[in-house]
C-alpha positions as CSV (number, residue, x, y, z in Angstrom):
1,X,0.0,0.0,0.0
2,X,1.1,3.6,-0.7
3,X,2.7,5.5,2.1
4,X,2.1,8.9,0.7
5,X,-1.0,10.9,1.1
6,X,-2.0,13.2,-1.7
7,X,-2.2,17.0,-1.8
8,X,-0.9,19.9,-3.7
9,X,1.5,20.9,-1.0
10,X,5.2,21.1,-0.8
11,X,7.0,17.7,-0.7
12,X,7.8,18.3,2.9
13,X,4.2,18.7,3.8
14,X,3.3,15.6,1.9
15,X,5.9,13.7,3.8
16,X,4.2,14.6,7.0
17,X,0.8,13.4,5.8
18,X,2.2,10.3,4.2
19,X,5.1,9.2,6.4
20,X,4.3,10.5,9.8
21,X,0.6,9.6,9.8
22,X,1.3,6.6,7.6
23,X,-0.9,4.1,6.0
24,X,-1.3,0.8,5.5
25,X,-1.2,1.8,7.5
26,X,-0.2,1.7,5.6
27,X,2.5,3.0,8.8
28,X,5.1,3.5,11.5
29,X,6.6,0.9,13.7
30,X,7.4,0.2,17.3
31,X,7.2,1.6,20.8
32,X,9.4,4.2,22.3
33,X,9.6,6.5,25.3
34,X,8.6,10.1,25.7
35,X,10.7,12.8,24.0
36,X,12.8,13.3,27.1
37,X,13.6,9.7,27.5
38,X,17.2,8.5,27.9
39,X,17.2,6.9,24.5
40,X,16.1,10.1,22.8
41,X,18.8,12.0,24.8
42,X,21.4,9.5,23.6
43,X,20.3,9.9,20.0
44,X,20.4,13.7,20.3
45,X,23.9,13.6,21.8
46,X,25.2,11.3,19.1
47,X,23.6,13.4,16.3
48,X,25.3,16.6,17.7
49,X,28.6,14.8,17.7
50,X,28.1,13.7,14.1
51,X,27.1,17.2,13.1
52,X,30.2,18.7,14.7
53,X,32.3,16.2,12.8
54,X,30.7,17.3,9.6
55,X,30.0,13.7,8.4
56,X,26.2,13.8,8.2
57,X,25.3,12.1,4.9
58,X,21.9,13.9,4.7
59,X,23.6,17.3,4.5
60,X,24.8,16.7,0.9
61,X,23.1,15.2,-2.1
62,X,23.5,11.5,-2.5
63,X,26.7,10.3,-4.3
64,X,24.7,7.7,-6.1
65,X,22.8,8.0,-9.3
66,X,19.0,8.5,-9.0
67,X,19.8,10.3,-5.7
68,X,19.6,6.7,-4.2
69,X,20.1,7.0,-0.4
70,X,23.6,6.2,0.8
71,X,22.4,3.5,3.3
72,X,26.0,2.4,4.1
73,X,26.8,6.0,5.4
74,X,23.6,6.5,7.4
75,X,23.5,5.7,11.1
76,X,21.0,6.4,13.9
77,X,23.2,9.3,15.0
78,X,22.6,11.3,11.8
79,X,18.8,11.6,11.9
80,X,18.4,14.2,14.7
81,X,20.7,16.8,13.3
82,X,19.3,16.4,9.8
83,X,15.8,16.8,11.0
84,X,16.7,19.9,13.1
85,X,18.6,21.5,10.2
86,X,16.0,20.5,7.7
87,X,13.1,22.0,9.7
88,X,15.1,25.2,10.3
89,X,16.0,25.5,6.6
90,X,12.4,25.0,5.5
91,X,11.0,27.5,8.0
92,X,13.5,30.1,6.8
93,X,12.6,29.4,3.2
94,X,8.9,29.7,3.9
95,X,9.4,32.9,5.9
96,X,11.3,34.3,3.0
97,X,8.4,33.4,0.7
98,X,5.8,34.9,3.0
99,X,7.6,38.1,3.9
100,X,9.0,39.1,0.5
101,X,8.2,42.6,-0.8
102,X,7.5,41.4,-4.3
103,X,3.8,40.9,-5.2
104,X,2.8,37.3,-5.2
105,X,3.2,35.4,-8.4
106,X,3.1,31.7,-9.2
107,X,6.9,31.3,-9.3
108,X,7.8,33.3,-6.2
109,X,5.1,31.7,-4.0
110,X,3.8,28.4,-5.3
111,X,6.9,27.1,-7.0
112,X,9.1,28.4,-4.3
113,X,7.0,26.5,-1.7
114,X,7.3,23.4,-3.9
115,X,11.1,23.7,-3.8
116,X,11.3,24.2,0.0
117,X,12.4,21.6,2.5
118,X,14.7,19.4,0.4
119,X,17.0,18.4,3.2
120,X,13.9,17.6,5.4
121,X,12.5,15.5,2.5
122,X,15.7,13.5,2.2
123,X,16.0,12.6,5.9
124,X,12.2,12.0,6.2
125,X,12.1,9.7,3.3
126,X,14.8,7.4,4.8
127,X,13.8,7.7,8.4
128,X,10.2,6.9,8.0
129,X,10.8,4.2,5.5
130,X,13.2,2.4,7.9
131,X,11.0,3.1,10.9
132,X,8.6,0.7,9.2
133,X,11.0,-1.7,7.4
134,X,14.1,-1.9,9.7
135,X,13.5,-0.2,13.0
136,X,15.4,-0.3,16.3
137,X,15.2,1.2,19.8
138,X,16.9,4.5,18.8
139,X,14.7,5.0,15.8
140,X,11.6,4.3,17.9
141,X,12.6,6.7,20.6
142,X,13.4,9.4,18.0
143,X,10.1,8.7,16.3
144,X,8.3,9.5,19.5
145,X,10.2,12.7,20.0
146,X,9.8,13.8,16.4
147,X,6.0,13.3,16.2
148,X,4.9,16.5,17.9
149,X,7.9,18.5,16.6
150,X,7.0,17.7,13.0
151,X,3.4,18.3,13.6
152,X,4.3,21.8,14.9
153,X,6.7,22.3,12.0
154,X,4.0,21.7,9.4
155,X,1.4,23.7,11.3
156,X,3.9,26.6,11.3
157,X,3.8,26.5,7.5
158,X,0.1,25.6,6.9
159,X,-1.1,28.2,9.4
160,X,1.3,31.0,8.3
161,X,-1.1,33.9,7.7
162,X,1.2,35.9,5.5
163,X,1.8,32.9,3.3
164,X,-1.9,32.0,3.1
165,X,-2.6,35.6,2.1
166,X,-0.3,35.3,-0.9
167,X,-1.8,31.9,-1.9
168,X,-5.3,33.3,-1.6
169,X,-4.5,36.3,-3.7
170,X,-3.1,34.1,-6.4
171,X,-6.0,31.7,-6.1
172,X,-8.6,34.5,-6.5
173,X,-7.0,35.6,-9.8
174,X,-5.9,32.2,-11.0
175,X,-7.8,32.4,-14.3
176,X,-5.9,35.5,-15.3
177,X,-2.4,34.1,-14.7
178,X,-2.0,32.2,-18.0
179,X,-1.0,29.0,-16.2
180,X,-0.7,25.6,-17.9
181,X,-3.1,22.9,-16.7
182,X,-0.7,21.3,-14.2
183,X,0.3,24.6,-12.7
184,X,-3.3,25.7,-12.5
185,X,-4.1,22.5,-10.7
186,X,-1.2,23.0,-8.3
187,X,-2.4,26.4,-7.3
188,X,-6.0,25.2,-6.7
189,X,-4.8,22.2,-4.7
190,X,-2.4,24.3,-2.6
191,X,-5.2,26.6,-1.7
192,X,-7.6,23.8,-0.9
193,X,-5.0,22.0,1.3
194,X,-4.2,25.2,3.3
195,X,-7.9,25.8,3.9
196,X,-8.5,22.2,5.0
197,X,-5.4,22.5,7.3
198,X,-7.0,25.4,9.1
199,X,-5.3,28.4,7.5
200,X,-8.6,30.3,7.4
201,X,-9.3,29.9,11.2
202,X,-8.8,32.7,13.7
203,X,-5.7,32.7,16.0
204,X,-7.5,31.1,18.9
205,X,-8.9,28.3,16.8
206,X,-5.5,27.7,15.2
207,X,-3.9,27.4,18.6
208,X,-6.4,24.7,19.4
209,X,-5.7,23.0,16.1
210,X,-1.9,23.0,16.8
211,X,-2.4,21.3,20.2
212,X,-4.7,18.7,18.7
213,X,-2.3,17.9,15.8
214,X,0.7,17.6,18.2
215,X,-1.2,15.2,20.5
216,X,-2.6,13.1,17.6
217,X,0.9,12.8,16.1
218,X,2.3,11.5,19.5
219,X,-0.6,9.0,19.9
220,X,-0.5,7.7,16.3
221,X,3.2,7.0,16.7
222,X,2.6,5.2,20.1
223,X,-0.2,3.2,18.6
224,X,1.8,2.0,15.6
225,X,4.8,1.1,17.8
226,X,2.5,-0.8,20.2
227,X,1.2,-2.8,17.3
228,X,4.7,-4.0,16.3
229,X,5.7,-4.7,19.9
230,X,2.5,-6.5,20.7
231,X,2.7,-8.8,17.6
232,X,6.2,-9.8,18.7
233,X,5.2,-10.2,22.3
234,X,2.3,-12.6,21.7
235,X,4.0,-14.9,19.1
236,X,2.5,-18.3,19.7
237,X,4.9,-20.8,21.4
238,X,4.3,-24.5,20.7
239,X,5.9,-27.2,22.8
240,X,6.0,-30.2,20.5
241,X,6.5,-30.9,16.8
242,X,3.4,-33.2,16.9
243,X,1.1,-30.1,17.4
244,X,2.4,-28.7,14.1
245,X,1.0,-31.5,12.1
246,X,-0.1,-30.2,8.7
247,X,2.6,-27.5,8.4
248,X,5.2,-28.2,5.7
249,X,8.7,-29.0,6.7
250,X,10.1,-25.5,5.8
251,X,7.5,-23.8,8.0
252,X,8.3,-26.1,10.9
253,X,12.0,-25.5,10.6
254,X,11.4,-21.7,10.4
255,X,9.3,-22.0,13.6
256,X,12.1,-23.9,15.3
257,X,14.7,-21.3,14.2
258,X,12.5,-18.5,15.5
259,X,12.3,-20.3,18.9
260,X,16.0,-20.7,19.0
261,X,16.5,-17.0,18.4
262,X,14.2,-16.3,21.3
263,X,16.1,-18.6,23.6
264,X,13.4,-21.3,23.5
265,X,15.5,-24.1,22.0
266,X,13.5,-27.3,21.5
267,X,10.3,-25.5,21.1
268,X,8.6,-23.8,18.1
269,X,7.4,-20.2,17.7
270,X,4.7,-19.1,15.2
271,X,5.0,-15.3,14.7
272,X,1.8,-13.4,13.9
273,X,0.9,-11.2,11.0
274,X,-1.0,-8.0,11.5
275,X,-4.3,-9.3,10.1
276,X,-6.8,-11.2,12.3
277,X,-6.4,-14.4,10.3
278,X,-3.0,-16.2,10.3
279,X,-1.5,-18.4,7.6
280,X,-0.9,-21.5,9.7
281,X,-4.7,-21.8,10.4
282,X,-5.1,-23.2,6.8
283,X,-2.8,-26.1,7.5
284,X,-2.8,-27.0,11.2
285,X,-4.9,-30.1,12.0
286,X,-4.7,-29.5,15.7
287,X,-7.9,-27.7,16.4
288,X,-6.9,-26.5,19.9
289,X,-3.8,-24.9,18.5
290,X,-5.8,-23.2,15.8
291,X,-8.1,-21.8,18.4
292,X,-5.2,-20.6,20.5
293,X,-3.6,-18.9,17.5
294,X,-6.7,-17.0,16.4
295,X,-7.8,-16.0,19.9
296,X,-4.3,-14.7,20.6
297,X,-4.4,-12.8,17.3
298,X,-7.8,-11.2,18.1
299,X,-6.7,-10.2,21.6
300,X,-3.9,-8.0,20.5
301,X,-4.0,-4.5,21.8
302,X,-7.0,-5.1,24.1
303,X,-5.7,-7.6,26.6
304,X,-4.3,-5.1,29.1
305,X,-0.6,-4.4,29.6
306,X,1.8,-1.9,28.2
307,X,0.8,-2.4,24.6
308,X,-2.9,-2.1,25.0
309,X,-4.1,0.4,22.4
310,X,-7.7,1.0,23.4
311,X,-7.1,4.1,25.4
312,X,-4.8,5.6,22.8
313,X,-7.3,4.9,20.0
314,X,-10.3,6.4,21.9
315,X,-8.3,9.6,22.5
316,X,-7.3,9.9,18.9
317,X,-10.9,9.3,17.8
318,X,-12.2,12.0,20.1
319,X,-9.4,14.5,18.9
320,X,-10.1,13.7,15.3
321,X,-13.8,14.4,15.8
322,X,-13.1,17.6,17.7
323,X,-10.7,18.8,15.0
324,X,-13.2,18.1,12.3
325,X,-15.8,20.1,14.1
326,X,-13.3,23.0,14.6
327,X,-12.8,22.9,10.8
328,X,-16.5,23.1,10.1
329,X,-17.4,19.4,9.5
330,X,-19.9,17.1,11.2
331,X,-17.2,14.4,11.8
332,X,-13.8,13.2,10.7
333,X,-15.3,11.0,8.0
334,X,-17.0,14.0,6.4
335,X,-13.8,15.9,6.5
336,X,-11.8,13.1,4.9
337,X,-14.3,12.0,2.3
338,X,-15.0,15.5,0.9
339,X,-11.5,15.4,-0.6
340,X,-11.7,11.9,-2.1
341,X,-13.3,10.6,-5.3
342,X,-16.2,9.3,-3.2
343,X,-17.0,12.9,-2.2
344,X,-19.3,12.3,0.8
345,X,-20.2,10.1,3.7
346,X,-23.5,9.2,2.1
347,X,-21.8,7.8,-1.0
348,X,-19.5,5.5,1.0
349,X,-22.3,4.4,3.2
350,X,-24.5,3.6,0.2
351,X,-21.7,1.6,-1.5
352,X,-21.0,-0.5,1.7
353,X,-24.7,-1.1,2.3
354,X,-25.1,-2.2,-1.3
355,X,-22.4,-4.8,-1.0
356,X,-22.9,-6.2,2.6
357,X,-26.1,-8.3,2.1
358,X,-24.7,-10.2,-0.9
359,X,-21.4,-10.7,0.7
360,X,-22.9,-12.1,3.9
361,X,-25.3,-14.3,2.0
362,X,-22.3,-15.7,0.1
363,X,-20.4,-16.2,3.3
364,X,-23.3,-18.0,5.0
365,X,-23.5,-20.4,2.0
366,X,-19.8,-21.1,2.3
367,X,-20.2,-21.6,6.1
368,X,-22.9,-24.2,5.4
369,X,-20.6,-26.1,3.0
370,X,-17.8,-26.1,5.6
371,X,-20.1,-27.3,8.3
372,X,-21.1,-30.1,5.9
373,X,-17.5,-31.2,5.7
374,X,-17.2,-31.2,9.5
375,X,-20.3,-33.3,9.9
376,X,-19.3,-35.7,7.2
377,X,-16.0,-36.3,9.0
378,X,-18.0,-37.0,12.3
379,X,-16.8,-33.7,13.8
380,X,-18.9,-33.1,16.8
381,X,-18.6,-29.3,16.8
382,X,-20.0,-26.2,15.1
383,X,-17.8,-24.3,12.6
384,X,-15.8,-21.6,14.5
385,X,-13.6,-18.8,13.2
386,X,-10.4,-20.9,13.8
387,X,-11.8,-23.7,11.6
388,X,-12.7,-21.6,8.5
389,X,-9.3,-21.5,6.8
390,X,-8.5,-25.2,7.5
391,X,-11.8,-26.6,6.2
392,X,-11.7,-24.1,3.3
393,X,-8.5,-25.7,2.1
394,X,-10.0,-29.2,2.5
395,X,-13.0,-28.1,0.5
396,X,-10.8,-26.4,-2.1
397,X,-8.9,-29.7,-2.5
398,X,-12.2,-31.7,-2.8
399,X,-14.0,-29.3,-5.2
400,X,-11.1,-28.2,-7.4
401,X,-8.7,-31.1,-6.7
402,X,-5.8,-28.9,-5.5
403,X,-4.6,-27.2,-2.3
404,X,-2.0,-24.6,-1.4
405,X,0.7,-27.3,-0.8
406,X,0.4,-28.3,-4.4
407,X,0.8,-24.8,-5.6
408,X,3.8,-23.6,-3.6
409,X,6.5,-25.6,-5.3
410,X,5.6,-23.7,-8.5
411,X,5.8,-20.2,-6.8
412,X,9.5,-19.8,-6.1
413,X,10.2,-16.1,-5.2
414,X,12.8,-15.4,-7.9
415,X,10.6,-17.0,-10.6
416,X,7.6,-15.0,-9.4
417,X,9.6,-11.8,-9.5
418,X,11.7,-12.1,-12.6
419,X,9.5,-14.4,-14.8
420,X,6.2,-13.2,-13.5
421,X,6.1,-9.6,-12.2
422,X,8.9,-8.3,-14.3
423,X,7.9,-10.3,-17.4
424,X,4.4,-8.9,-17.4
425,X,5.8,-5.4,-17.2
426,X,8.3,-6.1,-20.0
427,X,5.6,-7.4,-22.3
428,X,3.0,-4.7,-21.4
429,X,5.2,-1.6,-21.2
430,X,8.5,-2.6,-23.0
431,X,10.6,-1.8,-19.9
432,X,13.5,-4.0,-18.7
433,X,15.3,-4.7,-15.5
434,X,18.9,-5.3,-14.4
435,X,19.9,-6.1,-10.8
436,X,22.4,-3.7,-9.2
437,X,24.9,-5.0,-6.8
438,X,26.9,-1.8,-6.5
439,X,24.4,0.1,-4.4
440,X,24.3,-0.2,-0.6
441,X,21.3,-1.7,1.2
442,X,20.0,-1.3,4.7
443,X,19.6,-5.1,5.2
444,X,21.3,-8.0,3.6
445,X,18.1,-9.5,2.0
446,X,17.2,-6.3,0.2
447,X,17.8,-6.2,-3.5
448,X,18.0,-3.3,-6.0
449,X,17.1,-3.3,-9.7
450,X,17.6,-0.6,-12.3
451,X,14.6,-0.1,-14.6
452,X,15.1,0.9,-18.2
453,X,12.5,2.5,-20.3
454,X,11.3,1.1,-23.7
455,X,14.0,3.4,-25.3
456,X,16.7,1.9,-23.2
457,X,17.1,5.0,-21.1
458,X,17.3,4.6,-17.3
459,X,13.9,5.1,-15.8
460,X,14.0,4.3,-12.1
461,X,15.4,2.2,-9.3
462,X,13.3,-0.5,-7.7
463,X,14.1,-1.8,-4.1
464,X,12.7,-5.2,-3.3
465,X,12.4,-6.0,0.5
466,X,10.4,-9.2,0.7
467,X,11.2,-11.0,3.9
468,X,9.6,-10.6,7.4
469,X,11.7,-9.5,10.3
470,X,10.9,-8.8,13.9
471,X,11.9,-5.1,13.4
472,X,9.7,-4.7,10.4
473,X,6.0,-3.9,10.6
474,X,3.4,-6.3,9.2
475,X,1.6,-6.1,5.9
476,X,2.9,-5.1,2.5
477,X,3.4,-1.6,1.1
478,X,5.2,0.6,-1.4
479,X,7.1,3.8,-0.7
480,X,9.1,6.3,-2.7
481,X,12.6,7.3,-1.4
482,X,12.8,9.7,-4.3
483,X,9.6,10.9,-6.0
484,X,9.8,11.8,-9.7
485,X,9.7,15.5,-10.5
486,X,10.9,17.5,-13.6
487,X,11.1,20.6,-11.4
488,X,13.7,19.0,-9.1
489,X,15.2,16.8,-11.9
490,X,14.4,13.7,-9.9
491,X,14.0,10.2,-11.3
492,X,12.1,7.8,-9.1
493,X,13.5,5.4,-6.5
494,X,10.6,3.2,-5.2
495,X,10.4,0.2,-2.9
496,X,8.1,-2.7,-2.3
497,X,7.9,-4.4,1.1
498,X,6.4,-7.8,1.8
499,X,6.4,-10.0,4.9
500,X,7.3,-13.5,3.4
501,X,8.7,-15.9,6.0
502,X,12.4,-16.5,5.2
503,X,13.1,-20.2,4.7
504,X,16.1,-22.0,6.4
505,X,19.5,-21.4,4.8
506,X,19.7,-23.1,1.4
507,X,16.0,-23.7,1.1
508,X,14.0,-22.0,-1.7
509,X,11.4,-19.3,-0.9
510,X,8.1,-20.8,-1.9
511,X,5.1,-18.4,-1.8
512,X,1.5,-19.0,-1.2
513,X,-0.9,-17.9,-3.9
514,X,-2.0,-15.0,-1.7
515,X,1.7,-13.9,-1.4
516,X,2.1,-14.1,-5.2
517,X,-1.0,-11.9,-5.6
518,X,0.3,-9.4,-3.0
519,X,3.6,-9.2,-4.8
520,X,1.9,-8.3,-8.1
521,X,-0.3,-5.8,-6.2
522,X,2.6,-3.9,-4.7
523,X,4.5,-3.8,-7.9
524,X,1.4,-2.1,-9.4
525,X,2.0,0.7,-6.9
526,X,5.7,0.7,-7.9
527,X,4.9,1.1,-11.6
528,X,2.6,4.1,-10.7
529,X,5.6,5.7,-9.0
530,X,8.1,4.7,-11.7
531,X,6.0,5.9,-14.7
532,X,5.3,9.3,-13.1
533,X,5.9,12.0,-15.6
534,X,4.9,15.3,-13.9
535,X,6.6,18.6,-13.2
536,X,5.7,19.2,-9.6
537,X,6.7,16.8,-6.8
538,X,3.3,17.2,-5.1
539,X,1.7,15.3,-8.0
540,X,4.3,12.6,-8.3
541,X,3.3,8.9,-8.8
542,X,0.9,7.7,-6.1
543,X,0.1,11.1,-4.7
544,X,-3.5,10.7,-5.7
545,X,-6.7,10.3,-3.6
546,X,-6.7,7.4,-1.2
547,X,-9.7,5.8,-2.8
548,X,-7.9,5.9,-6.2
549,X,-4.4,5.0,-5.2
550,X,-5.2,1.2,-4.9
551,X,-6.8,1.1,-8.3
552,X,-3.6,0.8,-10.5
553,X,-2.1,-1.7,-8.1
554,X,-5.2,-3.8,-8.1
555,X,-5.3,-3.8,-11.9
556,X,-1.8,-5.3,-11.9
557,X,-3.0,-8.3,-9.9
558,X,-4.7,-9.5,-13.1
559,X,-1.4,-10.5,-14.6
560,X,-0.7,-13.0,-11.8
561,X,-3.3,-15.3,-13.3
562,X,-3.1,-14.2,-16.9
563,X,-2.4,-17.6,-18.7
564,X,0.7,-16.4,-20.6
565,X,2.2,-14.8,-17.5
566,X,1.3,-17.6,-15.1
567,X,2.7,-20.2,-17.5
568,X,6.0,-18.3,-17.7
569,X,6.6,-18.1,-13.9
570,X,4.7,-21.1,-12.4
571,X,7.4,-23.7,-12.9
572,X,8.6,-26.3,-10.3
573,X,11.5,-24.9,-8.3
574,X,13.4,-28.2,-8.6
575,X,12.6,-29.7,-12.0
576,X,11.8,-26.5,-13.9
577,X,8.7,-28.3,-15.2
578,X,5.7,-25.9,-15.8
579,X,2.7,-26.2,-13.6
580,X,0.5,-28.9,-15.2
581,X,-2.1,-27.5,-17.4
582,X,-4.9,-29.2,-15.5
583,X,-3.7,-27.8,-12.2
584,X,-3.4,-24.3,-13.8
585,X,-7.0,-24.6,-15.1
586,X,-8.2,-25.7,-11.6
587,X,-6.4,-22.7,-10.1
588,X,-8.1,-20.3,-12.6
589,X,-11.5,-22.0,-12.1
590,X,-11.3,-21.4,-8.3
591,X,-11.1,-17.6,-8.6
592,X,-14.5,-17.0,-7.0
593,X,-14.0,-19.6,-4.3
594,X,-14.2,-18.3,-0.7
595,X,-15.1,-14.8,-2.0
596,X,-18.0,-14.6,0.5
597,X,-15.4,-14.9,3.4
598,X,-12.9,-12.5,1.7
599,X,-15.5,-9.8,1.0
600,X,-17.2,-10.1,4.4
601,X,-14.0,-9.8,6.5
602,X,-12.9,-6.8,4.4
603,X,-16.3,-5.1,4.5
604,X,-16.5,-5.7,8.3
605,X,-13.3,-3.7,8.8
606,X,-14.5,-1.0,6.4
607,X,-17.8,-0.7,8.4
608,X,-15.9,-0.4,11.7
609,X,-13.7,2.4,10.2
610,X,-16.7,4.4,9.0
611,X,-18.7,3.8,12.2
612,X,-15.9,5.1,14.3
613,X,-15.1,8.2,12.2
614,X,-18.7,9.2,11.7
615,X,-19.1,9.9,15.4
616,X,-19.4,13.4,16.9
617,X,-16.9,14.1,19.8
618,X,-19.6,13.5,22.4
619,X,-20.4,10.1,20.9
620,X,-16.9,8.6,21.0
621,X,-16.8,5.6,23.3
622,X,-14.3,5.4,26.1
623,X,-11.6,2.8,26.1
624,X,-13.6,0.2,28.1
625,X,-16.5,0.5,25.6
626,X,-14.5,0.4,22.4
627,X,-14.8,-3.3,21.7
628,X,-18.5,-3.3,22.5
629,X,-18.9,-0.4,20.0
630,X,-17.1,-2.5,17.4
631,X,-19.5,-5.4,17.9
632,X,-22.5,-3.2,17.9
633,X,-21.4,-1.5,14.6
634,X,-21.1,-4.9,12.9
635,X,-24.5,-6.0,14.2
636,X,-26.1,-2.7,13.0
637,X,-24.6,-3.1,9.5
638,X,-25.8,-6.7,9.3
639,X,-22.3,-8.1,8.8
640,X,-21.6,-9.6,12.2
641,X,-20.6,-13.3,11.8
642,X,-18.8,-15.1,14.6
643,X,-17.1,-17.3,12.1
644,X,-15.6,-14.3,10.2
645,X,-13.8,-11.8,12.4
646,X,-13.1,-8.4,10.7
647,X,-9.8,-8.4,8.8
648,X,-8.5,-5.9,11.4
649,X,-9.9,-5.2,14.9
650,X,-9.7,-1.7,16.3
651,X,-6.5,-2.1,18.5
652,X,-4.4,-3.3,15.6
653,X,-6.1,-1.5,12.7
654,X,-3.0,0.3,11.6
655,X,-4.5,1.6,8.4
656,X,-7.0,3.8,10.2
657,X,-4.6,5.0,12.8
658,X,-2.5,6.3,9.9
659,X,-3.2,7.5,6.4
660,X,-6.4,5.4,5.8
661,X,-8.6,6.8,8.6
662,X,-12.1,6.9,7.3
663,X,-10.5,5.5,4.1
664,X,-10.4,1.7,4.4
665,X,-13.3,1.5,2.1
666,X,-10.8,2.6,-0.6
667,X,-9.9,-0.9,-1.6
668,X,-13.4,-1.9,-2.7
669,X,-14.1,1.6,-4.1
670,X,-10.9,1.2,-6.2
671,X,-11.8,-2.3,-7.1
672,X,-14.9,-1.0,-9.0
673,X,-12.4,0.8,-11.3
674,X,-10.0,-2.1,-11.3
675,X,-12.6,-4.8,-12.3
676,X,-13.9,-2.6,-15.1
677,X,-10.3,-1.9,-16.3
678,X,-9.5,-5.6,-16.3
679,X,-12.6,-6.1,-18.5
680,X,-11.1,-3.4,-20.9
681,X,-7.8,-5.3,-21.1
682,X,-9.7,-8.5,-21.8
683,X,-11.8,-6.9,-24.5
684,X,-8.7,-5.4,-26.1
685,X,-6.5,-8.4,-26.3
686,X,-4.8,-8.5,-22.9
687,X,-1.1,-8.4,-22.6
688,X,-0.4,-6.2,-25.6
689,X,2.2,-3.4,-25.8
690,X,-0.4,-0.9,-27.2
691,X,-2.6,-1.6,-24.2
692,X,0.2,-0.9,-21.8
693,X,1.1,2.3,-23.7
694,X,-2.5,3.5,-23.4
695,X,-2.7,2.7,-19.7
696,X,0.6,4.4,-19.0
697,X,0.1,7.5,-21.0
698,X,-3.5,8.2,-20.2
699,X,-3.4,7.4,-16.5
700,X,-0.2,6.0,-14.8
701,X,2.1,8.8,-15.9
702,X,-0.1,11.6,-14.7
703,X,0.0,10.9,-11.0
704,X,-2.1,13.6,-9.3
705,X,-1.6,16.2,-12.0
706,X,-5.2,15.7,-13.2
707,X,-8.5,14.9,-11.5
708,X,-8.5,11.2,-10.7
709,X,-11.8,10.3,-12.3
710,X,-10.9,12.3,-15.4
711,X,-7.9,10.1,-15.8
712,X,-10.0,7.0,-15.4
713,X,-12.4,8.2,-18.1
714,X,-9.4,9.1,-20.4
715,X,-8.3,5.5,-20.0
716,X,-11.7,3.7,-20.1
717,X,-13.6,6.0,-22.3
718,X,-16.5,6.2,-19.9
719,X,-17.5,6.1,-16.2
720,X,-16.9,2.8,-14.3
721,X,-19.5,0.0,-14.3
722,X,-19.9,-1.8,-11.0
723,X,-21.2,-5.0,-12.6
724,X,-17.6,-6.2,-13.3
725,X,-16.8,-6.1,-9.6
726,X,-20.1,-7.9,-8.7
727,X,-19.3,-10.7,-11.2
728,X,-15.7,-11.0,-10.0
729,X,-16.7,-11.5,-6.4
730,X,-19.8,-13.6,-7.1
731,X,-22.1,-10.9,-5.7
732,X,-24.3,-10.5,-8.8
């Protein structure tokens, strides 16, 4: 998922919205102390020493091509000084813009703002990326310290009255300035973003806003850090190998190695992902262990102790509601959705209400089928949430004559990446890839590829970070270390992050089908960043509305199962033999299988997100009532099913603590566009170069430089049709 929020602001302001708040949450990582903690003091002391020595790598442009970060030169001790100098430089730049005697014009105000904060951008891009992908105690402590400082920094820009007066004067006369379309849009977006940030409030209201923003920033960071620490703290310990019956040998070895690393030699540790469901549930035959895993997963953040997130979340929820009211909105969802393609709370509520009944009906049919399997096997119990994945795999094997264990030997990571993901891009867009071994990386498993355009010219750098680590947050996401911009002369450096379990030394990395799909999805985000062809960094790549940003990445998922692509990468990791045609056909025929479950668990999380963020301040539940509110919201929406927990529960719902607050609906909203676009590709011959050229030129390359739905219509030739989505998910 994309870590950048959208808006026509300076890059630095975008980094706050996208990196500090974070998405996919999505975003940040693990717990730290208050700003005056000993860890933070140590970081500050070390950074001051580095500054005095003059060896801070952030103070100079990168020595590498593409402005690729010099990871081998960057240490924890460099961040503090770079942030301090970066913030000071940008404030000086903004003050100079705001106080200049010259009358405001587009170049001396809007472009100058766009150019401000370049040191801050460099350090922010690396720091917040690694706080998610490769964190440590010092980064966590500094993250806590920086949260309110950065919130105050960007408030000082967005609430600068002199600056806003210049922007407003330009905005009022915008049609007389003779601007090109992208510049005109930048001026409009800048004005909108300043107004939405509170620039038009009076001084007393702005002071209230500053205090709210600072507090929210601290709490969001604490929440995200708690999520990572909690998931590490509650990893499931298994005493005997016999309990792991059903897991493949590689997974058992990985669990033994994890236990060894934790000082539990002779036992087995199953780490948890950030979702409610956990991969081992599909394989483990021991029902008691399945129950323990799922109940542990669902308890995260609400079981008491230092990582309990309920109180934090309730306070953030109340502050968001109060902030929205201060800015003139009924609630936080109304504030957020006004600026998305959805446009309103009503539109989102109607879409969710439209989808819920069919999804639940599908899920109940699926539940009945699974209960039938249990009864046929003389199982004397009712289907429970911890049984769903296990019996689904048995039913898949029975109905389609294959299961995940048959697929994984054909999904070796390198083949998926080079012969699948890259191959599809090569065929569709004419680009090519070459691995770079001369560039430094922040962790030994990370790989870097140079991407060449159809002309053979260098286009971008792609960073691949696929393995799970205890110091890496859960989920999968994309981020841009260097966003493309003709104004700055920047070519893109983008990264994909997954959480694939690393196999024992010497063993191949075999992916599940879901992991394959996720890898294709995230590369769709990467292409959006790599193909960016805009002047202003505020519009670069994935800096588009949240309910549009998932659309191009979801379209790219189609190539994972496109017959030509699948046949190219789905080869046995030992023999090199292609996946048997009959197995391939069974995989493709099972595309709608278990879609009732998948749609219901996703919609349940979306319903919770909207219910929470459509509350007025006085309606926000306290910490003790938060989980009851979650249950009541699901009941009221008609989507409560004991057998299907929401994909995320409130205390570990990182998306909505970060950049997807009131925005988790975005995936299904984007999927309407995605499904209709897949239909266009199918109608126009599929994996053809001319199709890729059209998609790239009409949509992917434009980033946020044009209205999102205008771009969709440029590509598709009309508005989206929801029927393609309904057919895909079996909801029609």
